[in-house]
C-alpha positions as CSV (number, residue, x, y, z in Angstrom):
1,M,10.4,-104.8,85.0
2,N,10.6,-108.1,83.0
3,S,12.6,-108.7,79.9
4,V,15.2,-106.0,80.3
5,L,18.8,-106.0,79.3
6,Y,20.8,-103.1,80.9
7,V,23.9,-102.0,79.0
8,V,26.0,-100.7,81.9
9,S,29.1,-98.5,81.8
10,T,31.8,-99.3,84.3
11,P,35.0,-97.4,85.3
12,I,37.9,-97.2,83.0
13,G,40.3,-96.9,86.0
14,H,39.1,-94.9,88.9
15,L,36.4,-97.0,90.8
16,D,34.6,-93.8,92.0
17,D,33.6,-93.1,88.4
18,I,30.8,-95.7,88.5
19,S,27.4,-94.2,89.0
20,R,25.0,-95.0,91.8
21,R,22.5,-96.1,89.2
22,A,25.0,-98.6,87.7
23,V,25.8,-100.1,91.1
24,A,22.0,-100.5,91.9
25,V,21.4,-102.2,88.5
26,L,24.3,-104.5,88.8
27,E,23.2,-105.5,92.3
28,Q,19.5,-106.2,91.3
29,V,19.8,-108.1,88.0
30,D,19.7,-111.8,87.8
31,W,23.1,-112.1,86.0
32,I,25.8,-110.0,84.4
33,A,27.2,-110.8,81.0
34,A,30.9,-109.8,81.0
35,E,33.7,-109.8,78.4
36,D,36.3,-111.2,80.9
37,T,34.6,-112.7,83.9
38,R,37.8,-112.9,86.0
39,H,38.6,-109.2,85.4
40,S,35.0,-108.2,86.1
41,Q,34.8,-110.4,89.2
42,R,37.6,-108.4,90.8
43,M,36.0,-105.1,89.8
44,L,32.6,-106.0,91.1
45,E,34.0,-107.4,94.4
46,S,35.8,-104.2,95.0
47,L,32.4,-102.4,94.7
48,G,30.8,-104.9,97.1
49,I,28.7,-106.5,94.3
50,R,28.3,-110.3,94.3
51,N,26.3,-111.5,91.3
52,R,26.4,-114.3,88.8
53,L,28.7,-113.6,85.9
54,I,28.3,-115.1,82.4
55,S,31.0,-114.8,79.8
56,C,30.1,-113.0,76.6
57,H,33.0,-112.1,74.4
58,D,34.0,-111.9,70.7
59,H,34.4,-115.7,70.3
60,N,31.1,-116.8,71.9
61,E,28.7,-113.8,71.6
62,S,26.7,-115.2,68.7
63,Q,26.0,-118.5,70.5
64,R,25.6,-116.9,73.9
65,S,23.1,-114.4,72.7
66,D,20.5,-117.2,72.1
67,E,20.9,-118.4,75.7
68,L,20.7,-114.9,77.2
69,V,17.7,-113.9,75.1
70,A,15.9,-117.1,76.3
71,R,16.7,-116.2,79.9
72,L,15.3,-112.7,79.4
73,Q,12.2,-114.0,77.8
74,G,11.7,-116.2,80.8
75,G,11.4,-113.1,83.0
76,E,15.0,-112.6,84.1
77,Q,16.8,-109.3,84.0
78,G,20.4,-109.0,82.8
79,A,23.2,-106.5,82.5
80,L,25.9,-106.3,79.9
81,I,29.3,-104.9,80.9
82,S,32.7,-104.7,79.2
83,D,36.1,-104.9,80.8
84,A,36.1,-101.1,81.2
85,G,34.0,-98.2,80.1
86,T,31.0,-98.3,77.9
87,P,30.1,-101.7,76.3
88,L,30.1,-102.0,72.5
89,V,32.7,-99.2,72.0
90,S,35.5,-101.3,70.5
91,D,34.1,-104.1,72.6
92,P,31.6,-107.0,71.9
93,G,27.9,-106.7,72.6
94,Y,26.1,-105.4,69.6
95,R,25.0,-108.9,68.5
96,L,23.3,-109.4,71.9
97,V,21.7,-106.0,71.8
98,R,20.3,-106.7,68.3
99,A,19.1,-110.1,69.3
100,C,17.2,-108.6,72.3
101,Q,15.6,-105.9,70.2
102,E,14.5,-108.4,67.6
103,A,13.0,-110.5,70.4
104,G,11.1,-107.6,71.7
105,I,13.2,-107.2,74.8
106,Q,13.8,-103.7,76.2
107,V,17.4,-102.5,76.1
108,V,18.2,-99.8,78.6
109,P,21.5,-97.9,78.6
110,V,23.1,-96.9,81.9
111,P,25.7,-94.3,80.8
112,G,29.0,-93.7,82.5
113,A,32.7,-93.7,81.8
114,S,34.0,-93.8,78.3
115,A,37.7,-93.5,77.3
116,L,37.0,-91.9,74.0
117,L,34.8,-89.1,75.5
118,A,37.2,-88.6,78.4
119,A,40.1,-88.2,75.9
120,L,38.1,-85.8,73.7
121,A,37.1,-83.7,76.7
122,A,40.7,-83.2,77.8
123,A,42.5,-83.2,74.4
124,G,42.3,-79.5,73.5
125,Q,41.3,-80.4,70.0
126,P,38.1,-79.2,68.1
127,S,35.2,-81.2,69.4
128,D,32.2,-79.9,67.4
129,R,32.7,-82.8,64.9
130,F,34.7,-85.9,65.4
131,V,35.1,-89.5,64.2
132,F,35.9,-92.5,66.3
133,E,38.3,-94.8,64.4
134,G,38.7,-97.4,67.2
135,F,41.8,-99.6,66.7
136,V,43.6,-99.2,63.4
137,P,44.8,-102.5,61.7
138,A,47.9,-104.0,63.3
139,K,50.1,-104.3,60.3
140,G,50.6,-104.3,56.5
141,A,48.8,-102.5,53.8
142,P,45.5,-102.1,55.8
143,R,47.4,-100.3,58.6
144,Q,49.1,-98.0,56.1
145,K,45.9,-97.2,54.3
146,A,44.2,-96.4,57.6
147,I,46.9,-94.0,58.6
148,E,46.7,-92.3,55.2
149,S,43.0,-91.9,55.7
150,L,43.5,-90.4,59.1
151,A,46.0,-87.9,57.7
152,A,43.3,-86.7,55.3
153,Q,40.4,-86.6,57.8
154,P,38.9,-83.1,57.9
155,V,37.5,-83.6,61.4
156,T,39.0,-84.5,64.7
157,S,39.8,-88.3,64.9
158,I,39.9,-90.4,68.0
159,I,42.1,-93.6,67.8
160,Y,42.7,-96.4,70.2
161,E,46.2,-98.0,69.8
162,A,48.1,-100.8,71.6
163,P,51.0,-99.6,73.6
164,H,53.5,-101.7,71.8
165,R,52.4,-100.2,68.5
166,V,52.0,-96.5,69.4
167,L,55.5,-95.5,68.4
168,S,55.2,-97.1,65.0
169,F,51.8,-95.5,64.5
170,L,53.2,-92.0,65.3
171,E,56.3,-92.6,63.1
172,A,54.1,-93.6,60.1
173,L,51.6,-90.7,60.7
174,K,54.2,-87.9,61.0
175,V,55.4,-88.4,57.4
176,Q,51.8,-88.1,56.2
177,V,50.8,-84.9,57.9
178,A,51.8,-81.2,57.9
179,K,54.5,-80.1,60.4
180,D,52.0,-78.2,62.5
181,R,49.3,-81.0,62.7
182,E,48.6,-81.7,66.3
183,I,47.9,-84.9,68.2
184,T,47.0,-85.4,71.9
185,L,48.3,-88.5,73.6
186,C,46.0,-89.6,76.5
187,R,47.4,-92.5,78.5
188,E,46.0,-94.4,81.5
189,L,43.0,-92.0,81.8
190,T,41.6,-91.8,85.4
191,K,44.5,-94.0,86.7
192,Q,47.5,-93.2,88.9
193,F,49.8,-92.5,86.0
194,E,47.4,-90.5,83.8
195,T,49.2,-88.6,81.2
196,I,47.8,-86.1,78.7
197,R,50.0,-84.2,76.3
198,R,49.3,-82.3,73.1
199,G,51.7,-81.1,70.4
200,P,52.7,-81.5,66.8
201,V,52.8,-85.2,65.7
202,A,56.6,-85.2,65.2
203,E,57.1,-83.7,68.7
204,I,54.8,-86.3,70.4
205,C,56.5,-89.0,68.4
206,D,60.0,-88.0,69.6
207,W,58.7,-87.8,73.2
208,V,57.2,-91.3,73.1
209,A,60.4,-92.6,71.5
210,S,62.5,-91.1,74.3
211,D,60.3,-92.3,77.2
212,A,59.4,-96.0,77.4
213,N,56.7,-95.2,80.0
214,Q,54.6,-93.6,77.3
215,Q,54.5,-97.0,75.5
216,R,52.7,-98.7,78.4
217,G,49.1,-98.9,79.5
218,E,45.8,-97.9,77.8
219,L,46.2,-95.3,75.1
220,V,43.8,-92.9,73.3
221,L,45.1,-90.6,70.6
222,V,43.2,-87.5,69.4
223,L,44.3,-86.1,66.1
224,S,43.4,-82.6,65.0
225,P,41.6,-82.1,61.6
226,A,43.4,-81.8,58.4
227,A,43.5,-78.2,57.1
228,R,40.7,-77.5,54.6
229,E,42.0,-77.2,51.1
230,A,41.0,-74.1,49.1
231,G,38.2,-74.7,46.6
232,W,34.8,-76.2,46.6
233,S,33.8,-79.6,47.7
234,E,30.6,-81.1,46.3
235,R,28.9,-80.3,49.7
236,D,30.1,-76.7,49.5
237,Q,28.8,-76.3,46.0
238,A,25.4,-77.7,47.0
239,L,25.3,-75.3,50.0
240,A,26.3,-72.4,47.8
241,K,23.4,-73.1,45.4
242,S,20.9,-73.3,48.3
243,L,22.2,-70.0,49.8
244,L,22.1,-68.2,46.4
245,A,18.4,-69.2,46.0
246,E,17.6,-67.5,49.3
247,L,20.2,-64.7,49.9
248,P,21.9,-61.9,48.0
249,M,25.3,-62.9,46.7
250,S,27.2,-60.7,49.3
251,R,25.3,-62.3,52.2
252,A,25.8,-65.8,50.8
253,A,29.5,-65.1,50.4
254,K,29.8,-64.1,54.0
255,V,28.1,-67.3,55.2
256,L,30.2,-69.5,53.0
257,A,33.4,-67.8,54.0
258,A,32.7,-68.6,57.6
259,H,31.8,-72.2,56.7
260,T,34.8,-73.0,54.5
261,G,37.5,-70.8,56.1
262,M,38.2,-69.2,52.7
263,K,38.5,-65.5,52.2
264,R,35.2,-63.7,51.5
265,Q,36.5,-62.1,48.3
266,E,37.6,-65.6,47.0
267,V,34.2,-67.0,47.8
268,Y,32.4,-64.1,46.1
269,G,34.4,-64.8,42.9
270,L,33.4,-68.5,43.0
271,L,29.8,-67.5,43.4
272,E,30.0,-65.1,40.5
273,A,31.4,-68.0,38.4
274,M,28.5,-70.2,39.4
275,N,26.0,-67.6,38.3
276,N,27.6,-67.2,34.9
């Protein structure tokens, strides 16, 4: 096929995690756009892939996109990879993808390894709803504000953090959350020294402080949701009104109790107040 950009996931550590489809694509395309060509060259050579690499990173992506789009419009096929895992996830690439789409070039994902999904799968935290926060700001008021926002997040949060900042992150977080609030630290996923440990934030903080090895390598943190506060949110009120229009109050109270985590009798009282 002509005019195709493949967005290809590569391993986050263990080379066997690359798919056969990804290998085939990386072998057949005319070039591979990579965040760090030296790093990617070593990874590709270990897989027996020898193909032309073109740098595409945060500092040159806007300018490079024009060049790569022109190549694709000329009938070439290309692939976009990041240093590890799935491109565009806390990595450059979205400008190139948008430019291709706007030029009518087909963009084809080739799924594979992803640190955030690997961490979520092994974290032991609720996974029905989650937010990916990426890297929090490195310092100052923006960092503190981000940590306070995480502490109030009502769904599971997935955070990337630099190893030299993970201890300060946990120290700042533990004063913002309840004592039983859990976090899972996932370090060096799929690599030789893979570590996954879940526990209260303060406990994980103490463990990291006492073991310098936990302040090295690639880190993903998975924070459990904040406990739902009693009462109605605007969304809960809207749902209650919709349910009351369709169901008897007792049935609506049962559904809302399951949804909010509140006691059924408490919900029934709130519904009665709404009807008055």
